C-alpha positions in Angstrom: -3.1 -0.7 21.7 0.2 -1.7 20.3 0.4 -2.1 16.5 3.3 -3.5 14.6 3.5 -2.7 10.9 4.8 -5.4 8.7 6.5 -3.0 6.3 9.8 -1.2 5.9 8.3 1.2 3.3 8.8 4.7 4.8 6.0 6.2 2.9 3.5 3.6 4.1 4.8 3.8 7.7 4.2 7.6 7.6 0.6 7.1 6.3 -0.2 4.4 8.9 1.1 6.5 11.8 -1.0 9.5 10.7 -4.1 7.4 10.5 -3.6 5.4 13.8 -2.7 8.3 16.1 -4.6 6.8 19.0 -2.4 3.7 19.1 1.3 2.9 19.7 2.6 2.1 16.2 5.9 0.6 15.3 7.5 -0.7 12.2 8.6 -4.3 12.6 12.2 -3.2 12.1 11.9 -1.3 15.4 11.0 -4.5 17.4 12.6 -7.4 15.4 15.8 -8.2 13.6 15.1 -7.7 9.9 14.2 -10.8 8.0 13.0 -11.7 4.5 9.4 -12.3 3.8 8.6 -14.1 0.6 5.5 -12.6 -0.9 4.4 -15.5 -3.2 0.6 -15.0 -3.0 -1.5 -14.6 -6.1 -3.5 -11.6 -4.8 -3.1 -8.5 -2.7 -5.0 -10.2 0.1 -2.8 -13.3 0.1 0.4 -11.2 0.2 -0.9 -9.0 3.0 -1.8 -12.0 5.1 1.6 -13.7 4.4 3.4 -10.6 5.7 1.3 -10.1 8.8 1.4 -13.8 9.8 5.2 -13.9 9.3 5.8 -10.9 11.6 3.3 -12.1 14.2 4.9 -15.5 14.4 8.3 -13.9 15.1 7.0 -11.7 17.8 7.3 -12.7 21.5 4.6 -10.1 22.3 1.3 -11.9 21.7 -0.6 -8.8 22.9 0.4 -6.9 19.8 -1.6 -6.7 16.7 0.3 -7.0 13.4 -0.9 -4.9 10.5 0.3 -5.5 6.9 -0.6 -3.8 3.7 -0.2 -5.1 0.2 -1.1 -2.5 -2.4 -0.4 -1.5 -6.0 -1.7 0.1 -9.1 -3.5 -1.7 -12.0 -3.8 -0.2 -15.5 -6.9 -1.5 -17.3 -5.5 -1.5 -20.8 -2.4 -3.4 -19.6 -4.5 -6.3 -18.4 -4.2 -5.1 -14.8 -0.4 -4.6 -14.8 1.6 -4.0 -12.7 -1.0 -5.2 -10.1 0.6 -7.3 -7.3 4.0 -6.8 -8.9 3.8 -3.0 -8.5 6.8 -2.9 -6.1 8.9 -5.0 -8.4 7.6 -4.1 -11.8 11.0 -3.3 -13.2 12.6 -6.3 -11.5 13.1 -7.8 -8.0 15.9 -5.3 -7.1 14.2 -2.3 -8.7 13.4 0.8 -6.7 10.2 2.9 -6.8 11.7 5.3 -9.4 12.6 2.5 -11.8 9.2 1.0 -11.4 7.6 4.3 -12.2 9.8 4.9 -15.2 9.0 1.4 -16.6 5.2 2.2 -16.4 5.7 5.5 -18.1 7.8 3.8 -20.8 5.1 1.1 -21.3 2.4 3.8 -21.7 4.5 5.7 -24.2 5.1 2.5 -26.2 1.4 2.1 -26.5 0.9 5.8 -27.4 -1.2 6.3 -24.2 -1.1 9.8 -22.7 -3.9 9.1 -20.2 -5.8 5.9 -19.4 -8.0 4.4 -16.7 -6.3 2.8 -13.7 -6.9 2.1 -10.0 -5.1 1.5 -6.8 -5.9 -1.4 -4.5 -4.9 -1.7 -0.8 -5.4 -4.9 1.1 -4.8 -4.6 4.9 -4.3 -7.7 6.9 -4.6 -7.8 10.7 -3.2 -10.7 12.7 -3.4 -11.2 16.4 -4.3 -13.8 19.0 -7.9 -13.5 18.0 -7.2 -14.6 14.4 -6.5 -13.2 10.9 -8.6 -10.6 9.1 -8.3 -8.7 5.8 -10.0 -5.6 4.4 -9.7 -3.7 1.1 -9.9 -0.2 -0.3 -9.8 1.2 -3.8 -9.1 4.5 -5.5 -10.0 5.0 -9.2 -8.6 7.4 -11.7 -6.2 7.6 -14.6 -2.5 7.3 -15.2 -0.6 9.7 -17.4 2.6 9.4 -19.3 4.6 12.0 -17.4 5.6 12.7 -13.8 3.9 15.7 -12.1 4.6 16.7 -8.5 6.8 15.4 -5.8 4.4 14.6 -3.0 3.5 11.0 -2.1 5.5 8.0 -3.2 5.5 5.1 -5.7 3.3 5.8 -8.7 1.6 8.9 -7.2 3.3 11.4 -9.6 1.5 9.8 -12.6 -1.9 9.0 -11.0 -4.9 11.5 -11.3 -7.7 10.4 -9.0 -11.3 10.7 -10.3 -12.5 14.3 -10.0 -9.1 15.9 -10.1 -6.9 17.2 -12.9 -3.8 17.0 -10.6 -1.8 13.9 -9.8 -1.3 12.6 -6.3 2.2 13.9 -6.6 0.7 17.4 -6.9 -2.0 17.1 -4.2 -1.3 17.8 -0.5 -1.1 14.7 1.7 -4.2 15.9 3.6 -6.2 15.7 0.4 -5.0 12.2 -0.5 -5.8 11.0 3.1 -9.4 11.8 2.5 -10.0 9.2 -0.3 -6.9 7.1 -0.9 -7.1 3.3 -1.3 -5.1 2.9 1.9 -7.3 5.4 3.8 -10.4 3.5 2.7 -9.0 0.2 3.8 -7.9 1.6 7.1 -11.4 2.9 7.8 -12.5 -0.7 7.6 -9.5 -1.9 9.6 -10.2 0.6 12.4 -13.6 -1.1 12.8 -11.9 -4.4 13.4 -9.3 -2.8 15.7 -12.2 -1.4 17.8 -13.5 -4.9 18.4 -10.0 -6.0 19.4 -9.4 -3.2 21.8 -7.4 -4.3 24.7 
């Protein structure tokens, strides 16, 4: 089975490849000339489908399955921010570190040292059989300081429920057991099994 990932995010590519070891997995940059995908959906699901469909339409290999993820962190007390804007919270050109720093600054401005939050992952699959989308969630708290250097994105400030360490402090093997992306991929694998070719 050949799977094309509609992402250039190295952290996500690494996670996907570790979960999908029984398939040939490529990032779309390995098989296509880079092109811009405008993510103008109003939900994680819409944006994941936009990305997967855009890459599938560019492919000449219609036997391939395109898999796209749209994910982010939502802080309850901030009305769900950054949510679908997690990757560009500090601006369109912002990097992961700047987004993280903006969220920490926002928490400090509200005198919040620890507050409930959750991660959402929507994974879209597009192939000649149609378009599908599944979700996964991970609940916990965000804190107002970075701890640990594992993971990527907002991981250094997110403590999953049942842990007093951040994802930045936990080993990747631990995160893989319950992360939002791992949970969504468990559902995606069930769809992939029905599409096996």
